VOGU-3710 file (C-alpha; in Angstrom, 3 decimals, decimal comma):
1> mklksnflsk> 40,767/-23,107/65,711  38,168/-20,623/64,565  40,702/-17,789/64,669  43,129/-19,814/62,534  40,385/-20,572/60,009  39,521/-16,878/59,705  43,201/-16,041/59,344  43,633/-18,558/56,503  40,507/-17,261/54,821  41,732/-13,673/54,880
11> rtigilfcil> 45,175/-14,766/53,707  43,631/-16,690/50,783  41,561/-13,690/49,796  44,642/-11,493/49,921  46,596/-13,834/47,657  43,736/-14,042/45,165  43,430/-10,257/45,150  47,147/-9,885/44,386  46,905/-12,411/41,547  43,873/-10,618/40,119
21> laalswfvgn> 45,595/-7,251/40,381  48,684/-8,602/38,613  46,567/-10,112/35,839  44,674/-6,870/35,415  47,911/-4,881/35,260  49,271/-7,271/32,621  46,027/-7,025/30,614  45,975/-3,212/30,744  49,660/-3,104/29,856  49,083/-5,219/26,768
31> lskrstqqyt> 46,092/-3,118/25,731  48,271/-0,013/25,774  50,767/-1,540/23,310  50,489/-1,594/19,514  49,697/-4,958/17,958  47,962/-6,578/15,005  44,818/-8,660/14,974  42,564/-10,310/12,398  38,771/-10,243/12,437  36,055/-11,697/10,234
41> vkvsykdlps> 33,584/-9,037/9,076  30,400/-9,321/7,033  30,200/-7,534/3,672  27,341/-6,235/1,552  27,417/-4,798/-1,959  25,980/-1,675/-3,559  26,069/0,105/-6,948  25,627/-3,202/-8,742  25,175/-3,214/-12,536  21,575/-2,794/-13,669
51> qkfmtteaps> 19,893/-5,645/-15,518  22,285/-8,096/-13,863  21,860/-10,375/-10,877  24,643/-11,230/-8,420  24,801/-14,951/-7,678  25,150/-16,334/-4,168  28,799/-17,249/-4,869  29,936/-13,723/-3,961  31,743/-13,693/-0,581  29,542/-12,668/2,336
61> svrvelegvg> 32,503/-12,003/4,650  36,226/-11,159/4,551  39,144/-11,282/6,979  40,499/-7,868/7,882  43,931/-7,412/9,489  44,118/-4,390/11,779  47,039/-2,687/13,514  46,618/-0,354/16,439  46,665/0,133/20,182  45,211/-2,804/22,092
71> fslfkyaist> 42,384/-0,711/23,531  41,181/0,162/20,015  41,543/-3,403/18,729  39,693/-4,836/21,719  36,410/-3,116/20,835  36,387/-4,815/17,412  36,623/-8,169/19,174  33,345/-7,296/20,881  31,537/-5,857/17,861  32,623/-5,745/14,228
81> ptitisfnel> 30,919/-3,541/11,619  29,372/-4,762/8,368  31,344/-3,358/5,438  29,385/-2,055/2,455  31,449/-2,352/-0,725  30,703/-0,209/-3,764  31,034/-2,391/-6,845  32,264/0,647/-8,799  35,306/0,925/-6,507  36,518/-2,636/-7,113
91> krvkhdkymf> 39,268/-3,211/-9,685  38,377/-5,817/-12,288  41,248/-8,248/-12,936  39,439/-11,048/-14,794  36,000/-11,854/-16,176  34,426/-12,496/-12,778  37,209/-11,489/-10,375  37,535/-8,093/-8,678  40,295/-6,765/-6,450  40,431/-4,289/-3,557
101> nknlisqink> 42,473/-1,296/-4,687  44,385/1,037/-2,381  41,778/3,772/-2,622  38,958/1,424/-1,571  40,995/0,034/1,335  41,671/3,600/2,462  37,940/4,411/2,326  37,101/1,299/4,346  39,778/2,246/6,878  38,398/5,771/7,382
111> qyfpdvsvls> 34,734/4,765/7,459  34,761/1,566/9,510  38,076/1,462/11,409  39,048/5,125/11,968  41,159/4,562/15,098  43,350/1,751/13,696  45,111/0,888/10,433  43,833/-1,659/7,919  46,826/-3,708/6,794  45,059/-6,126/4,474
121> lqpdtlkihf> 41,777/-7,695/3,417  41,594/-11,417/2,679  40,758/-12,593/0,181  42,071/-9,558/-1,663  40,338/-10,754/-4,836  36,583/-11,400/-4,855  34,872/-13,786/-7,232  31,626/-12,093/-8,251  29,532/-13,692/-10,961  26,550/-11,992/-12,594
131> qkidqkrvpv> 23,656/-13,387/-14,580  21,248/-11,479/-16,767  18,017/-10,782/-14,957  14,419/-10,670/-16,090  11,738/-8,323/-14,849  7,987/-8,417/-14,559  5,274/-6,394/-12,838  3,075/-8,130/-10,279  0,169/-6,889/-8,132  0,521/-6,072/-4,444
141> kvqfllplpe> -2,121/-7,652/-2,204  -2,522/-6,759/1,469  -4,676/-8,772/3,856  -5,707/-6,875/6,975  -6,119/-9,105/10,034  -7,897/-6,704/12,363  -9,894/-7,804/15,439  -12,693/-5,230/15,160  -15,560/-4,794/17,641  -18,848/-6,334/16,527
151> dyriesyqif> -20,355/-3,084/15,245  -17,255/-1,898/13,321  -15,919/-2,959/9,942  -13,435/-2,052/7,216  -15,306/0,146/4,757  -12,434/0,514/2,281  -8,657/0,652/2,007  -6,006/1,960/-0,369  -2,483/0,687/-0,965  0,394/2,341/-2,814
161> pdsvlisgle> 1,984/1,130/-4,943  -0,629/-1,409/-6,022  1,973/-3,193/-8,143  5,759/-3,542/-8,116  8,452/-4,412/-10,622  10,353/-7,515/-9,525  13,743/-8,579/-10,847  15,483/-11,932/-10,762  16,397/-14,991/-12,739  13,752/-16,209/-15,167
171> heldtvtgvy> 13,065/-19,506/-13,406  12,642/-17,673/-10,085  10,143/-15,160/-11,502  8,006/-17,803/-13,204  6,438/-18,877/-9,910  5,777/-15,358/-8,560  2,173/-14,234/-9,155  2,110/-11,296/-6,750  3,422/-9,763/-3,542  1,211/-10,921/-0,666
181> lykkgkknit> 1,466/-8,985/2,590  -0,298/-9,165/5,942  -1,054/-6,429/8,429  -2,087/-7,412/11,934  -3,735/-4,925/14,252  -4,359/-4,501/17,948  -7,663/-5,293/19,615  -10,670/-2,978/19,512  -9,674/-0,820/16,548  -12,386/1,801/16,086
191> ksfsgeiplk> -10,654/4,515/14,049  -9,259/4,746/10,537  -5,480/4,490/10,324  -2,560/4,394/7,900  0,954/3,018/7,878  3,709/1,301/5,932  4,853/-2,272/5,365  8,548/-2,715/4,460  9,456/-4,638/1,316  12,747/-6,480/1,688
201> stakihynaq> 14,489/-7,826/-1,377  15,878/-11,339/-1,060  18,921/-13,001/-2,543  16,726/-14,213/-5,410  14,041/-11,539/-5,863  14,549/-7,760/-5,937  11,732/-5,199/-5,639  11,757/-1,722/-7,168  10,047/-0,371/-4,027  11,199/-0,487/-0,413
211> kvsfsvqivh> 7,789/-0,151/1,216  4,044/-0,327/0,655  1,898/2,449/2,125  -1,695/1,797/3,143  -4,731/3,623/4,441  -7,663/1,803/6,066  -11,091/3,332/6,664  -12,866/1,923/9,734  -16,556/2,783/10,201  -19,121/2,319/12,948
221> vteekietkv> -21,940/0,299/11,414  -25,577/-0,021/12,359  -28,687/-1,787/11,117  -32,204/-0,429/11,272  -35,583/-0,505/9,575  -36,967/2,598/7,913  -40,186/3,373/6,065  -40,104/4,441/2,428  -42,730/5,103/-0,238  -42,970/2,751/-3,228
231> qllhqpfsad> -42,754/4,486/-6,605  -44,399/3,075/-9,719  -42,122/2,679/-12,716  -43,488/2,741/-16,317  -46,982/3,774/-15,289  -49,509/3,518/-18,188  -50,833/6,799/-19,614  -54,401/5,529/-20,084  -55,067/4,464/-16,505  -54,252/5,181/-12,888
241> vklfpeeisi> -52,532/2,452/-10,863  -52,899/2,189/-7,097  -50,365/0,233/-5,036  -51,075/-1,610/-1,786  -49,311/-0,868/0,471  -47,916/2,481/-0,655  -45,153/2,414/1,984  -42,975/-0,500/3,076  -40,235/-1,228/5,622  -36,702/-1,749/4,342
251> lvsgnleiir> -33,603/-2,899/6,230  -30,655/-0,501/5,994  -27,148/-1,396/7,218  -23,801/0,351/6,970  -21,939/3,440/8,142  -23,762/4,890/11,130  -23,026/8,490/10,152  -24,329/8,033/6,596  -27,522/6,313/7,775  -28,186/9,122/10,258
261> dlkptdiivv> -27,968/11,682/7,442  -30,150/9,804/4,922  -32,691/11,886/3,006  -36,011/10,545/1,634  -34,641/10,795/-1,904  -31,445/8,820/-1,137  -33,212/5,444/-1,298  -35,830/4,686/-3,950  -37,863/1,469/-4,057  -39,843/0,890/-7,254
271> adyrkrndth> -42,530/-1,425/-8,582  -41,979/-1,889/-12,313  -45,384/-2,045/-13,997  -43,915/-4,004/-16,914  -42,980/-6,860/-14,546  -46,477/-7,255/-13,081  -48,487/-10,462/-12,938  -52,225/-10,733/-12,481  -52,254/-9,428/-8,918  -48,795/-8,290/-7,819
281> ipleiykkpa> -45,728/-6,285/-8,885  -42,253/-7,265/-7,539  -40,262/-4,604/-5,692  -36,724/-3,494/-6,566  -34,092/-1,262/-4,969  -33,771/1,375/-7,686  -31,391/3,798/-5,952  -29,227/3,789/-2,813  -25,908/5,197/-1,546  -23,011/2,987/-2,625
291> sievslsdqk> -21,605/2,694/0,896  -24,678/1,116/2,541  -26,677/-2,072/2,071  -30,452/-2,040/1,562  -32,685/-5,103/1,564  -36,407/-5,726/1,355  -36,949/-7,208/4,791  -40,598/-8,344/4,752  -42,350/-6,895/1,724  -41,033/-8,354/-1,548
301> eveylivh> -43,994/-7,312/-3,719  -47,105/-5,127/-3,660  -50,626/-5,562/-4,892  -51,970/-3,197/-7,525  -55,314/-1,946/-8,757  -55,932/-0,358/-12,145  -58,387/2,538/-12,059  -59,832/3,634/-15,420
//
């Protein structure tokens, strides 16, 4: 019984193999013959008139009829190209209707279907309606979402262009106040970096730039107390003024490299004699590097003594 079962199993496999081989031979035979086939392909448009806006009524796809050997046609069933149509190559037949001419069909044939023949494109006449567009310039804003280590921060950044010219219908532009972009970064960024963010025009809004370039300066920050001498501002000519204390502690925070290279003259703390009261003069940060922060940590004022 077991031998009979094995025999039937092998016989079944043999029959199936013959059927598969016959089907494959038929399929290959058909692929080697010439035939025609229709495919739907996406279209995009270029060389559009300036100061005009194409409405969404323009066809986004067409049917293309191809003739060729089955092998060549079969690959277009798997993947069809997107055809880019130059508006300048279309033949205008009415106010908002444009027709494929023979020259354009020949160009499409050579560029997108070189191994077969393009018999026709349907519809052969495209309805393309334009409206007058408005333009306005808006600022470009980039928000950097960077997970920096605790002792690092963004010191500054530059973007280019910092504004773009946008085009579209008036009612679409009215609500646009700017181009707002986001740049996310990887963890533990400790070095300055640069890059680009693509700008993609939409069906309603067109940009005059294709990308925004940026440069971000990342710095290692620190915070420390340093001692500095208090200088008297607007000292009277007729008397000598003594300050108590003459030196104070200030809190400095910012770029580690800049703080390491600070000179005594880089930070000046003053007591303005004209702002004195009966016993004290308030302290002010008179001078400091722009890239660091300086604060009066403990001492906000000093005592003074007038010596005649």
